[in-house]
C-alpha positions, 0 to 999 in steps of 0.5 A: 515942871508946870506949864507956867512959872509962879503965882504972880503970873497967874494973878497978872493973867487973871487981872488982865483977863478981867479987864479984857472981858469988861471991854468985851462985855461993853462992846457987845452990850447993845449987840450980842455976840454972833451966836449968843452961846458957843458950844461944840457938837457935843454941846460943851460950852466954849469960852471966848479965850483960854490962857495959862490960868486954865492950865494952872494945875497941869504939870508938863512931865506928869500930864504931857511928857514926850511922844512914846513915853508915859502917859502918851498924851502926845503919841504912842510912838517916839517919832510918830509920823516923822518915822512912819505915816498912819496906815491908810485903811479904806473900808471896802466891801460890796457884792460878792467876794470877787467884786470886793477883791477887785476893789481891794486890788484897786485901792492897793494900786492907788496907794492904800497901805492896809485892807479893811473889810465891810460885810453885808448884813446877813454876814454881820448877823451870822446868817448865810445868803440862802437863809430866809432872813437874808433875802434882799440883803445879799452884798448890799452893805458889804461883802457876802461871806458864807464859806471858806471859799468866799474868804479865799476869793476875797483875798485872792492874789493879795499879799496877806503875809505883808499887808494887814487886814481889818475885819469889821465883824462882831457876833460872828467875829471868831468864825470869820477870823477862823476862815482867815486863818484857814485861808492863810494856812491853805496858802502855806502862810503860817498863822504866826505871820499874818497880821490884822484886826477883828473888831470883835467888840460885842459890848458896844453892840449891846450899847449902840450898833445893835447887831446881836447873836448871843447874850452878853455874858457868853459873848464876852466868854467867846471874846476871851477865847479869841484873846487867849488864842491870839496871844498864844497862836496868832501873835501879830493879830489884834483880837479886839478893836474896842470901838467908840465909833458906833457909840458916837454914830448912835448919837453919843457925845465925845465924852460918852464915846470916850468913857463907854469905850474905855469902860468896855476895854476895862471889861475885856481886860478883866475877862482875860485876866479871869481866864488866867492870862497875864495882862502884859501877854495880851494887852499890847495887842488890844486896839481901839477904834474911834469916830472923828466927828465935826468939832475939830478941837474937841476931837483932837482933845478926845484922842489925846485924853484917850491915850492918857486915860488908857495909860493910867488905867493899864498901869494903875488899875491893872498893874501892867508893867510892859509900856506897850500894855499902856499904849492906846493904839487906835484906828479912826473913821470919819463920821458917817452920821455927819454925811448928808444926802443934801448937797453931797459934795459938801461931804468931801469938806466934812471928811477932810476936816475930820481926817485932819483932826484924826491926824492932829490927834495922833491916829495909827490908821484912818478911813475917810468916808466917801461923799456918796456913802450916805446914799449907797456903797461908794463908787470907785471914783468916790473911794479914790477921792476919799483916799486922796484926801488922806494922801494930800493931808500926809504929803502936802499939808505939813501937819505930819512934820512935827509931833502933836502940833497942838500940844501946849495950846491953852484951848486944846490942853484945857479941853483934853483935861476936861474930857478926861475928868468927865470921862473918868467920872462916868467910868466911876459910875459904871464901876459903882454899878458893878461894871459894864455888863451890869451897866448894860443890863441896867440900860445905863449907857443906852439911855445916856446915848439916846438922851444925847442923840435926842438933844442934838437933833432938837438943836438941829431942828431948832437951828441952834446947830447948823448943818450946811445944806440941811437947815442953813444955806439950803438949795432946791437944785438936785445935785446928781451923784453917781450911785453904785447899785448891786445887781439883784442877780448877785443873790441868786449866784451867791446862793447857788455857790453856797449850795454847790459847796454844801453838796460837794463837801464831806458832810459827815466831816462837817457834822463831826466838826460842828459837834466839836464846836458845840462841845467846846461851847458847852464846856470850858475848851477854847472854841478857836481850834474847833472853829478853824477845823469846822471852816476848813471842812467848809461848814458855813457861817450860819451852821457854826453860828447856829451852834453858838445860838443853840449853846448860848441862846439868842439875845433880844434887845429889850428896847428903851423909850 
């Protein structure tokens, strides 16, 4: 069943469009249109008008269908937000574990329905707070986690058996996850009950975000370990959140974000299959993480195309039979790279539009950036405003009353089709290179993103694209914004805490546990059980990560120019 009826209708539309366009051209013959060229943030040229003629090849049942049914263009759940609103998962992490625990309790009290943890730079890189490489960074861009005691303090008093937790962590993801499992078990909570997500997406680190530890191949091997362990032992946990967010933050276009993210998903799926797992045993627990950028309709189309593409990839390429394996479930974060230090209260409006696009695109969970995140870790007030943004969209706007409200829009459907077609072409190119690992070694995605970022910056500099308050509507006034500052005393206290644990623990047991982790890395044993035993002995994050570095080597970015 196509969206339209017969060839005569198409002929009439084309004839009517030609006549209308002739009038428009005459109207603007002496005075050009407002911009001359209209395009999205990704520089995709946009026509002045869309009609059924732009969807001539589209078949309703094949390409759109119904929510909860293949190809899931309109949503992965039959009732979407009419049945349950998206999870409001505000990203939080600051200072010490106790500081962040206090922020978690505040957000839960204010109505947040899922926890999301930001870690400081030393933790992200697999170093303890007392490492010389960590000096000056303790707790600055997230929470510092050195040992299991920090994880215990981080979630103290929070119902982790009833609330899901997301952890934005990559190179040391298995270690942090091991700490979380150990912390739950020390509280008497079975590992099969806990739910949440570790980002655990190293391919996008090599492509975009650039927090490294070990080279690509062993990194993917350890990720396969986590997928296998989660499938067998922690069935409610999403062991990987395949992230397009950081690809977009690095400067990619919407179609590049879509293509590179799904290509990473293909690589992880293949790695799990090579491990001997059945696709329908692990694929339902894969999740995704996308950016919601400034171009409202392009973002909605991107989310819809992503669902349809992943359904096709899992069903046709990997022969998955369980419909849940075909689902693309995703978390969204509004675009941090779009926030401006100039006129920072404008960021509230930017974030609201981006959040609305994520909801209209059918996200499963959402983080809204705070107005001050471009300056520092958000204050409690700014974080509350960001949460209220979601709540107003959910409770007052009416957009959650119907499913896929822009479905059938000539413009949105045409954009969805274009993004899908172009993204699949990039994936075919990556396949021809031998897959994503080979493409990364050839610097293909890195160069494409760098070129796109440069092109966009040139457009801003040349005022072809407007950033309000930066290159247009600029004011000289200084708008004061309260900024949260982390006390420098925190670092001393954190180092003291970590050293106290090192002195009080049984170091003979720690040594034996770390040796077992090393043996697992050197052989083909899954590393997760040895990791859990190591962190239970209060081995530190860096001690475990140093075992990884010794076993697998350290990665150095070759750099491109």
